[in-house]
C-alpha positions as CSV (number, residue, x, y, z in Angstrom):
1,M,83.3,153.1,154.2
2,K,83.7,150.0,152.5
3,L,80.3,148.1,151.3
4,E,80.4,143.7,151.6
5,S,78.1,141.7,150.5
6,T,76.8,139.0,152.6
7,L,75.7,136.6,149.8
8,K,78.0,134.0,149.3
9,N,79.9,133.3,145.7
10,H,78.8,130.6,143.7
11,H,81.2,129.5,141.1
12,G,78.9,127.0,139.3
13,F,76.7,126.3,136.7
14,L,76.6,129.8,135.4
15,Y,80.3,130.2,134.7
16,N,80.6,126.8,132.7
17,A,77.5,127.8,130.8
18,P,79.6,129.6,127.9
19,L,81.9,126.9,127.7
20,L,79.3,124.5,127.2
21,D,78.1,126.7,124.4
22,V,81.3,126.3,122.9
23,V,81.7,122.7,123.1
24,M,78.1,121.9,121.5
25,L,78.9,124.5,119.1
26,L,82.1,122.9,117.8
27,L,80.2,119.5,118.3
28,I,77.5,120.2,115.4
29,F,80.3,122.1,113.5
30,F,82.4,118.9,113.2
31,L,79.2,116.7,112.6
32,L,77.6,119.1,109.4
33,A,81.2,119.7,108.4
34,S,82.5,115.7,108.4
35,N,82.2,113.8,104.9
36,L,80.0,110.8,105.8
37,V,80.9,108.6,103.0
38,L,83.3,105.6,102.8
39,K,86.9,106.6,103.2
40,T,90.0,104.6,102.4
41,G,93.7,105.7,102.5
42,V,93.6,106.1,98.5
43,E,92.9,108.7,97.2
44,V,90.5,108.0,94.0
45,S,88.6,110.3,91.7
46,L,84.8,108.1,91.4
47,P,82.5,108.8,88.4
48,V,78.9,110.7,89.3
49,L,76.2,108.3,89.5
50,Q,72.5,109.5,89.8
51,T,71.5,106.2,92.5
52,N,72.4,105.4,95.9
53,I,73.0,102.3,97.5
54,A,72.4,101.4,101.3
55,I,76.3,100.0,102.7
56,E,76.4,98.1,105.3
57,D,78.6,99.3,108.2
58,D,81.0,95.9,107.9
59,A,81.1,96.1,104.4
60,N,84.3,95.0,102.3
61,L,85.9,98.1,100.7
62,L,88.1,97.3,97.7
63,V,89.8,100.1,95.9
64,L,90.9,100.1,92.3
65,S,93.3,102.9,91.6
66,G,95.9,103.7,88.6
67,T,96.0,103.1,85.0
68,G,97.3,100.2,83.0
69,I,97.1,97.4,85.5
70,P,95.2,98.6,88.7
71,R,96.8,99.0,92.0
72,V,94.3,96.5,94.5
73,H,93.2,97.7,97.8
74,L,91.2,95.0,99.9
75,N,90.1,96.7,103.6
76,D,93.3,98.8,103.0
77,N,95.5,95.8,102.4
78,L,97.6,96.0,98.9
79,I,97.1,93.0,96.9
80,S,97.7,91.7,93.3
81,M,95.2,91.2,90.7
82,D,96.0,87.7,90.8
83,D,95.4,87.2,94.6
84,L,91.7,88.9,94.5
85,A,89.7,85.6,94.0
86,E,91.9,83.9,97.1
87,N,91.6,87.1,99.4
88,L,87.6,87.5,98.5
89,A,87.0,83.7,99.4
90,T,89.2,84.4,102.8
91,I,86.8,87.3,103.5
92,R,83.9,84.8,102.8
93,N,85.0,82.4,105.1
94,E,86.4,84.8,108.3
95,R,83.6,87.2,107.7
96,P,80.5,85.6,106.7
97,D,78.1,88.2,108.4
98,S,79.8,90.8,106.0
99,R,78.5,89.8,102.4
100,Q,78.6,93.0,100.8
101,L,81.5,94.1,98.6
102,V,82.0,97.5,97.8
103,I,83.8,98.9,94.7
104,L,85.3,102.1,94.6
105,A,87.0,102.7,91.2
106,D,88.8,105.4,89.8
107,E,87.7,106.8,86.9
108,T,90.7,106.0,84.9
109,V,90.6,102.6,85.4
110,S,89.9,100.0,82.5
111,Y,86.3,98.5,82.1
112,R,88.1,95.3,82.1
113,S,89.6,95.3,85.3
114,I,86.4,96.8,86.8
115,A,84.4,94.0,85.0
116,R,86.8,91.3,85.9
117,T,86.9,92.6,90.2
118,T,83.2,92.3,89.9
119,Q,82.6,88.9,88.7
120,L,85.6,87.8,91.2
121,G,83.5,89.1,93.8
122,L,80.3,87.6,92.6
123,E,81.8,84.3,92.1
124,A,82.9,84.4,95.9
125,G,79.7,84.8,97.0
126,L,79.2,88.3,98.0
127,Q,76.8,90.8,97.2
128,V,78.6,93.8,94.7
129,S,78.1,97.4,94.8
130,L,79.6,100.3,92.8
131,A,80.5,103.3,94.6
132,G,80.5,106.4,93.2
133,R,80.0,110.2,93.4
134,G,76.2,112.1,93.4
135,G,75.5,114.4,90.9
């Protein structure tokens, strides 16, 4: 004799709970595993700094990489060092709400290049910050 249940089969929330658990665990994993620092398309080895700066969401990123005459990337656009002052003035005029310039300089970039870049940023009326690795 076959026994049959009189209860209805409810395929609802109970079957979605394990899926929801997995999705939440993956979300937490990626939030904790993601690196919440500024990223650009150029790989640089930043020097170790002991201080932290507050970086705005819409900050302008200037990346100096390479030895000798450094390659200059301003907001992911490759430019020459000679055109840097002109580009910084353009940014100041086109984006008046974004006044912060964050310089990410490789450890191999000369102090002269960093100082010149900093001076050009200050002359353009931008707030200049140097980024580094926490130590």
